[in-house]
C-alpha positions in Angstrom: -33.1 49.6 -106.4 -33.4 46.0 -107.5 -33.3 43.5 -104.6 -32.9 39.9 -104.9 -35.7 37.6 -103.9 -35.4 33.9 -103.2 -38.9 32.0 -104.0 -39.5 28.6 -102.5 -42.6 26.1 -102.5 -42.8 24.8 -99.1 -42.5 20.8 -99.0 -46.2 20.8 -99.0 -47.0 23.8 -101.2 -48.4 24.9 -104.6 -47.7 23.7 -107.9 -44.9 25.0 -110.4 -47.3 27.2 -112.3 -48.4 29.1 -109.1 -44.9 29.9 -108.3 -44.0 30.9 -111.9 -46.7 33.5 -112.0 -45.2 35.1 -108.7 -41.9 34.9 -109.8 -42.9 36.9 -112.9 -45.1 39.2 -110.8 -41.9 39.8 -108.5 -39.7 40.4 -111.4 -42.4 43.2 -112.7 -41.7 44.8 -109.4 -37.8 45.3 -109.8 -36.7 42.0 -107.8 -33.9 39.7 -109.2 -35.4 36.3 -108.6 -34.2 33.1 -107.9 -36.9 30.6 -107.9 -35.9 26.9 -106.3 -39.4 25.5 -107.4 -42.2 23.6 -105.9 -42.1 21.0 -103.0 -38.4 22.3 -101.9 -36.7 20.5 -99.1 -35.9 22.6 -96.3 -32.1 21.9 -96.6 -32.0 23.2 -100.1 -33.9 26.5 -99.0 -31.4 27.0 -96.2 -28.5 26.2 -98.4 -30.0 28.8 -101.0 -30.3 31.2 -98.3 -26.5 31.0 -97.2 -25.4 31.0 -100.6 -27.8 33.9 -102.1 -28.0 36.0 -99.1 -31.6 37.4 -100.6 -33.3 40.6 -99.3 -36.5 38.7 -99.5 -37.4 35.2 -98.8 -41.1 34.3 -100.1 -42.2 30.7 -98.9 -45.2 30.1 -100.9 -47.7 27.3 -99.4 -51.2 25.8 -99.8 -53.8 24.8 -97.4 -53.6 25.4 -93.5 -51.0 22.5 -93.0 -48.7 24.0 -95.5 -48.9 27.4 -93.9 -48.1 25.9 -90.4 -45.1 24.1 -92.3 -43.9 27.5 -93.8 -43.7 29.4 -90.8 -41.9 26.6 -89.1 -39.6 26.8 -92.2 -39.2 30.6 -91.8 -37.8 29.9 -88.2 -35.3 27.5 -89.5 -34.1 29.8 -92.2 -33.7 32.8 -89.9 -30.3 32.3 -88.8 -29.0 31.7 -92.1 -30.2 35.3 -93.4 -29.1 39.0 -92.7 -30.8 40.5 -89.8 -32.8 42.8 -92.4 -34.1 40.1 -94.7 -37.9 40.1 -95.1 -39.1 36.6 -94.8 -42.7 36.2 -96.2 -45.3 33.5 -96.3 -47.7 33.4 -99.3 -50.8 31.4 -99.2 -51.5 29.9 -102.7 -54.9 29.2 -104.0 -56.1 26.6 -106.5 -58.0 28.9 -108.6 -55.8 30.5 -111.5 -58.0 33.8 -111.3 -57.7 34.1 -107.4 -53.9 33.2 -107.7 -53.5 36.0 -110.0 -55.2 38.2 -107.7 -53.3 37.0 -104.6 -50.0 37.5 -106.3 -51.0 40.9 -107.7 -51.9 42.1 -104.0 -48.4 40.6 -102.8 -46.8 42.6 -105.3 -48.2 45.8 -104.1 -47.6 45.2 -100.7 -43.8 44.6 -101.6 -43.8 48.2 -103.4 -45.3 49.5 -100.4 -43.0 48.0 -98.2 -45.3 46.0 -96.4 -44.5 42.6 -97.3 
């Protein structure tokens, strides 16, 4: 069963290459992905949630401050989503090898339904 994932970088989030790697990883797990890109304003993410009604919203962030921002944003998005939509905050890392490991770990969790 294919599900629709909405991927967005928090306003102070990761760079585009990290989001692209995460998009490809999600597509490999069977998700249809709408990638809004890096450093997305919250109004655009909320609009995309209303428009696409995704099964999964993945907010990518980097650093402690961005993690707090993504958590805040997930609360703002919740009213625009169906009740069973999962909202996941993904903490990106700067190192490409570690970023791939983190994306692969997230993909495994999503496959197992623990995202």
